[in-house]
C-alpha positions in Angstrom: -23.2 -3.0 33.4 -20.2 -2.9 31.4 -17.4 -5.3 31.1 -15.1 -4.6 33.7 -12.0 -4.3 31.2 -13.7 -1.8 29.2 -14.8 0.0 32.3 -11.3 0.6 33.7 -9.8 1.4 30.7 -12.3 3.3 28.7 -12.5 1.2 25.7 -9.5 -0.7 24.0 -6.7 1.5 22.5 -7.9 3.3 19.4 -6.6 2.2 15.8 -4.2 4.7 14.4 -4.9 3.6 11.1 -7.9 1.6 10.6 -7.6 -1.3 8.4 -10.4 -2.5 5.6 -11.4 -5.4 7.2 -12.1 -3.6 10.8 -14.3 -1.2 8.8 -16.2 -4.1 7.1 -16.5 -6.3 10.4 -17.7 -3.1 11.7 -20.3 -2.5 8.9 -21.6 -6.3 9.6 -22.1 -5.6 13.4 -23.9 -2.7 12.4 -26.2 -4.1 9.9 -27.0 -7.3 12.4 -27.8 -4.6 15.3 -30.1 -2.7 13.5 -31.8 -5.5 11.7 -32.3 -7.0 15.4 -33.8 -3.8 15.9 -31.7 -2.6 18.9 -30.0 0.9 19.3 -26.8 1.1 20.0 -27.3 2.1 23.7 -29.7 -1.1 24.1 -27.1 -3.2 22.3 -23.8 -2.1 24.5 -26.1 -3.1 27.2 -26.2 -6.5 25.9 -23.1 -6.8 25.2 -21.8 -5.1 28.2 -19.6 -2.8 26.6 -20.0 1.0 26.5 -22.1 2.7 24.1 -19.1 4.4 23.0 -17.2 1.0 22.4 -20.0 -0.1 20.3 -19.9 2.8 17.7 -16.1 2.5 17.3 -16.3 -0.7 16.7 -19.1 -0.6 14.1 -17.0 2.3 12.8 -13.8 0.4 12.4 -11.8 2.5 14.9 -11.0 -0.4 17.3 -9.9 -3.9 17.1 -13.0 -5.7 18.9 -12.1 -7.9 21.8 -12.9 -11.9 21.8 -15.4 -11.0 24.5 -17.3 -8.8 22.6 -17.3 -11.1 19.2 -18.8 -13.9 21.4 -21.4 -11.3 23.1 -22.2 -9.9 20.1 -22.6 -13.7 18.3 -25.0 -14.5 21.4 -27.0 -11.6 21.0 -27.7 -11.5 17.3 -28.5 -14.5 16.4 -25.5 -17.2 16.9 -24.8 -17.2 12.8 -21.0 -17.9 13.3 -20.8 -14.7 10.8 -19.0 -12.4 13.3 -16.9 -15.0 14.6 -15.8 -16.2 11.2 -15.5 -12.4 10.1 -13.2 -12.0 13.2 -10.3 -14.3 12.3 -9.5 -12.2 9.2 -9.5 -9.1 10.8 -6.3 -7.0 10.4 -4.8 -3.9 11.7 -4.0 -1.2 9.9 -0.8 -0.8 8.1 0.5 2.3 9.3 2.6 4.5 6.6 0.6 2.9 3.7 -2.8 5.0 2.3 -5.6 3.0 2.6 -6.1 2.7 -1.3 -2.5 1.2 -1.3 -3.1 -1.5 1.1 -4.7 -4.3 -1.0 -2.0 -3.9 -4.1 0.6 -4.1 -1.2 -0.5 -7.1 0.2 -0.8 -8.7 -3.5 2.6 -7.3 -3.7 4.3 -9.8 -1.2 2.9 -12.8 -2.9 3.5 -11.7 -6.6 5.3 -14.3 -8.9 6.3 -11.1 -10.7 6.1 -7.5 -10.8 6.6 -4.8 -13.2 6.3 -0.7 -12.3 6.3 1.9 -14.5 7.0 6.0 -13.3 6.9 8.9 -14.9 6.7 11.1 -11.5 9.2 10.1 -9.1 11.4 7.3 -8.0 9.4 4.1 -7.6 8.5 3.6 -4.1 10.4 0.0 -4.0 13.8 1.8 -5.1 13.6 4.6 -3.1 16.5 5.9 -0.7 15.9 6.7 2.7 16.7 10.3 2.1 14.8 10.6 -1.0 11.8 9.2 1.1 12.2 11.3 3.8 12.3 14.2 1.4 9.0 13.2 -0.7 6.9 13.0 2.5 8.3 16.3 3.8 6.8 18.3 0.9 3.6 16.3 1.3 0.6 18.7 1.6 -1.1 19.0 4.3 1.9 18.9 6.3 2.7 15.4 8.5 3.3 15.4 11.7 6.6 14.0 12.8 5.1 10.9 14.1 3.1 10.6 10.0 6.2 11.2 8.3 8.4 8.6 10.0 6.0 5.8 10.0 5.9 6.6 6.2 9.5 6.0 6.0 9.3 3.3 7.8 6.7 1.6 5.9 8.3 2.3 2.8 11.6 1.0 3.8 9.9 -2.3 5.2 8.5 -2.8 1.7 11.8 -2.7 -0.1 12.8 -5.7 1.9 10.7 -8.0 -0.7 13.8 -7.5 -3.2 16.3 -9.0 -1.2 13.9 -11.7 0.3 12.6 -12.7 -2.8 15.3 -13.1 -5.4 13.8 -15.5 -7.7 10.7 -12.9 -8.4 11.5 -10.7 -11.3 10.8 -7.1 -10.3 11.0 -4.9 -13.6 11.2 -1.1 -13.4 10.7 1.5 -16.0 11.4 5.0 -14.7 11.9 8.2 -17.0 15.0 10.1 -17.0 13.4 13.3 -16.1 12.9 11.5 -12.7 16.7 10.8 -12.2 17.5 14.5 -13.1 14.8 15.9 -10.3 16.7 17.1 -7.3 14.4 16.4 -5.0 16.0 17.4 -1.4 18.9 18.4 -2.7 21.9 17.0 -5.0 23.0 14.9 -1.7 19.7 13.1 -1.4 19.8 12.5 -5.5 23.3 11.3 -5.5 22.7 8.9 -2.6 19.3 7.9 -4.5 21.0 7.3 -7.6 23.5 4.8 -5.6 20.7 3.4 -4.1 19.1 2.4 -7.4 22.6 1.2 -8.8 22.7 -1.0 -6.0 19.0 -2.4 -5.3 18.7 -3.1 -9.4 22.6 -5.2 -9.3 20.7 -8.5 -8.8 19.8 -10.7 -11.6 16.0 -10.8 -10.8 16.1 -6.7 -10.6 15.5 -5.0 -13.8 15.8 -1.0 -14.5 15.3 0.3 -18.1 15.4 4.0 -18.4 13.2 6.0 -21.1 15.5 8.9 -21.9 13.9 12.3 -22.6 15.1 12.7 -26.1 12.7 9.4 -27.3 10.7 9.9 -29.8 8.1 7.0 -29.2 6.4 6.3 -25.8 3.8 3.7 -25.2 2.7 4.9 -21.4 1.8 8.3 -22.0 -1.6 7.8 -20.1 0.7 7.9 -16.8 2.1 5.3 -14.2 1.4 1.8 -13.8 2.0 -1.0 -12.0 1.6 -4.9 -12.9 1.6 -8.2 -11.4 0.8 -11.8 -11.4 -0.4 -13.6 -8.6 0.6 -17.2 -7.9 -2.6 -18.5 -9.2 -1.6 -17.2 -12.5 -4.0 -14.1 -12.5 -2.5 -10.7 -13.6 -3.7 -7.8 -12.0 -2.6 -3.7 -12.4 -2.9 -1.0 -10.1 -3.4 3.1 -11.6 -2.8 5.8 -8.9 -3.4 9.5 -8.7 -4.1 12.5 -6.5 -5.3 11.0 -3.1 -6.6 7.7 -4.8 -5.7 4.6 -6.5 -7.5 1.5 -8.3 -7.1 -2.2 -8.3 -7.8 -3.2 -12.0 -8.9 -6.7 -12.5 -10.9 -6.4 -15.5 -8.8 -8.9 -18.2 -9.4 -6.7 -20.9 -8.2 -3.9 -19.4 -5.0 -5.6 -17.7 -4.3 -6.9 -21.2 -4.4 -3.6 -23.1 -1.9 -2.3 -19.6 0.5 -5.3 -20.4 0.6 -4.6 -24.2 1.6 -0.7 -23.2 4.1 -1.6 -20.9 5.8 -4.5 -23.2 5.9 -1.6 -26.1 7.5 0.9 -23.3 9.8 -1.8 -22.6 11.1 -2.1 -26.3 11.3 2.0 -26.6 13.3 2.1 -23.2 17.1 2.2 -23.2 17.8 -1.7 -22.4 19.0 -2.6 -19.0 23.2 -2.2 -19.5 22.4 1.4 -21.1 20.0 2.3 -18.5 22.8 1.8 -15.8 25.3 3.5 -17.7 22.9 6.4 -18.2 22.8 6.3 -14.5 26.4 6.3 -13.7 26.9 9.4 -16.2 23.9 11.5 -14.1 25.6 10.1 -11.1 28.8 11.9 -12.3 27.5 15.2 -13.3 26.3 15.4 -9.6 
């Protein structure tokens, strides 16, 4: 017999965007179940939840109910592993790609953050109109709900620039990015105004790499660098449908060297601001 709540609601609401912690928890449940020799149907009967619920939890599609965790613990040997793991479960962050979530969490606590972009305005500096135009161009097309979730998540991330005034945020962006009229002239005009506004505080620095520069240390593509409260330096690189968190000290050191060199090759913050103001006047 299944749990009464489970029977009346046909499982808990499906997670719209499963988190890594849910997937990991589910994999642990499945491994322990299989080690104990139970099929999903047998295990479902023992924990008094439907087979479909067990499958959804194991695949990371649903947040496990507290009673599910307790009964699973009892059936699988009372090791305490599931109870401890359940404390760290988090729901998926709507609007954030799965490969980016870990970096997004690190951003929130970083004591410094450096970003180089050559493709588009960095997410932390995007206006709502620019972000909306960006997601409207996404292939395959997003649903209206997905698009709104993406835009909302992008704007939510930007709050850290205002909420953390003592944390240095450094951005290096190619001039060509501010010339691309993604979404049209009005969107670009609003985007440049947004960048000028968000880079005005003392803790936010923007440097532009002019298109006529003869030297460039970051030709391998965009990169992000941060330092954790513990003093650990990490990097992040992103491409088509993937992202990579880089923790190897030697590799991170190389990326810092490239970024620091590019800072000397880009326009200084005052001249970068002047360039943006001129570009704004041309629109």
